[in-house]
C-alpha positions in Angstrom: -8.8 4.1 -19.5 -6.0 1.5 -18.9 -5.6 -1.0 -16.0 -2.2 -1.7 -14.5 -1.7 -4.7 -12.2 1.4 -4.4 -10.0 2.5 -7.7 -8.5 5.4 -8.2 -6.2 7.1 -11.6 -6.7 6.1 -14.3 -4.3 8.4 -15.2 -1.3 11.8 -16.4 -2.3 14.4 -18.5 -0.7 16.8 -16.1 1.0 19.4 -18.8 1.8 19.8 -20.3 -1.7 22.9 -18.6 -3.2 23.6 -21.1 -6.0 23.0 -18.7 -8.8 23.3 -15.5 -7.0 20.7 -12.9 -6.1 18.8 -13.0 -9.4 18.5 -16.7 -9.3 16.8 -17.2 -6.0 13.9 -19.7 -6.3 10.5 -19.3 -4.7 9.8 -21.1 -1.4 7.1 -23.8 -1.4 4.8 -21.2 0.4 5.7 -18.6 -2.3 4.7 -21.1 -5.0 1.4 -21.7 -3.3 0.7 -18.0 -2.9 1.5 -17.2 -6.5 -0.9 -20.0 -7.7 -3.6 -18.7 -5.3 -3.2 -15.2 -6.8 -3.7 -16.6 -10.3 -6.9 -18.3 -9.2 -8.0 -15.0 -7.5 -7.3 -13.0 -10.6 -9.3 -15.4 -12.7 -12.1 -15.3 -10.1 -12.2 -11.5 -10.1 -12.1 -11.5 -14.0 -8.9 -9.4 -13.8 -6.5 -11.5 -15.8 -4.2 -9.3 -17.9 -3.8 -9.2 -21.6 0.0 -9.1 -21.2 2.3 -10.0 -18.3 5.7 -8.3 -18.1 8.1 -9.9 -15.6 11.4 -9.0 -14.2 14.0 -11.5 -15.5 14.9 -12.9 -12.1 14.0 -16.5 -11.4 11.6 -15.5 -8.5 9.7 -13.0 -10.6 9.5 -15.3 -13.7 8.4 -18.2 -11.6 5.7 -16.1 -9.9 4.4 -14.9 -13.3 4.4 -18.5 -14.6 2.4 -19.8 -11.6 -0.1 -17.0 -11.8 -0.6 -17.6 -15.5 -1.0 -21.4 -15.1 -3.4 -21.2 -12.2 -5.4 -18.4 -13.7 -5.8 -20.0 -17.1 -3.9 -17.1 -18.7 -3.1 -17.8 -22.4 -1.5 -14.5 -23.4 2.1 -13.4 -23.7 4.4 -13.6 -20.7 7.4 -11.4 -21.4 10.7 -11.3 -19.4 12.1 -7.8 -19.2 15.6 -7.3 -18.0 15.1 -3.7 -17.0 12.4 -4.5 -14.5 14.9 -6.1 -12.1 15.0 -3.6 -9.2 13.5 -0.9 -11.5 12.5 2.4 -9.9 9.1 3.9 -10.6 10.3 5.9 -13.6 11.9 2.9 -15.2 8.7 0.9 -14.9 6.8 3.7 -16.6 9.4 3.6 -19.4 8.7 -0.1 -19.9 4.9 0.6 -20.2 5.0 3.5 -22.6 5.8 1.6 -25.8 2.9 -0.9 -25.3 0.3 -1.0 -28.1 -2.9 0.8 -27.2 -5.0 -2.3 -28.0 -3.8 -3.7 -24.7 -6.1 -2.5 -22.0 -4.8 -4.5 -18.9 -1.2 -5.2 -18.2 0.5 -6.9 -15.2 4.0 -6.1 -14.1 5.6 -8.8 -11.9 8.6 -7.2 -10.1 10.2 -6.0 -7.0 10.0 -3.5 -4.2 10.8 -0.7 -3.6 10.0 0.2 -7.3 6.6 -1.2 -7.4 5.6 0.1 -4.0 6.9 3.6 -4.9 4.8 3.6 -8.2 1.5 3.3 -6.2 1.7 6.7 -4.4 3.3 8.4 -7.4 0.2 7.7 -9.5 -2.6 7.4 -6.9 -1.4 9.6 -4.0 -2.1 6.6 -1.7 0.6 4.9 0.3 0.2 1.2 0.5 2.6 -1.7 1.3 2.9 -4.3 -1.4 3.7 -7.6 0.2 5.1 -10.7 -1.5 2.6 -12.0 -4.0 0.4 -9.0 -3.5 -1.4 -7.3 -6.4 -2.3 -3.6 -6.6 -4.9 -2.8 -9.3 -4.6 0.7 -10.7 -7.1 2.3 -13.0 -5.2 4.8 -15.2 -6.8 7.9 -16.6 -5.1 7.5 -20.0 -6.1 6.2 -23.4 -2.6 5.6 -24.7 0.2 3.9 -22.9 2.6 6.5 -24.4 0.8 9.2 -22.3 1.8 7.6 -19.1 3.9 10.0 -17.0 4.8 10.7 -13.4 2.0 13.3 -13.3 -0.5 10.8 -14.7 -3.3 10.0 -12.3 -4.7 6.7 -11.3 -7.2 5.3 -8.9 -6.2 2.4 -6.6 -9.1 0.1 -7.3 -8.0 -2.9 -5.2 -5.1 -4.2 -3.2 -5.0 -8.0 -2.8 -2.7 -9.6 -0.3 -2.1 -13.3 -1.0 -2.2 -14.1 2.7 -5.8 -13.0 2.9 -7.1 -14.8 -0.1 -6.3 -18.4 0.8 -8.0 -20.9 -1.4 -11.6 -22.0 -0.6 -14.4 -23.5 -2.6 -15.2 -20.1 -4.1 -11.8 -19.9 -5.8 -11.6 -23.4 -7.0 -14.7 -23.1 -9.1 -15.1 -21.0 -12.2 -16.8 -17.6 -11.5 -20.5 -17.5 -12.1 
């Protein structure tokens, strides 16, 4: 079994056109939500072993904030092909991963992330900014991941609903 965490980048500044579409920064609220999700992943003991991020500024910054807040110490890899990737392209990025890695997080964009959920789980769910879908894949090898692979949607965390509180600012028991 493998675990795939799908995270949509946090809210970005729609008005900032300095570097073009791919260079939009996160809003202050987006930065807070990404950090909160990092704390949440740590609290739920769901930090990944590898984070793969779209190369856009908003996705990379989301991944950095999640990693920092969650105490993640593994590799954070920027992947050009994840920018606006469709479901099949996301699967292509995952297939070459080494089998020793059990839990991977993709930080990317809709509609690709949102379309991957029903493809693998047969459940339709919205993936909002800074939201994380947790999929349990019924595979032993990443190379076996295909459109017909089956997964169970274990959780769907929406950043808006996990605002920080005392429970999240302390280490899990």
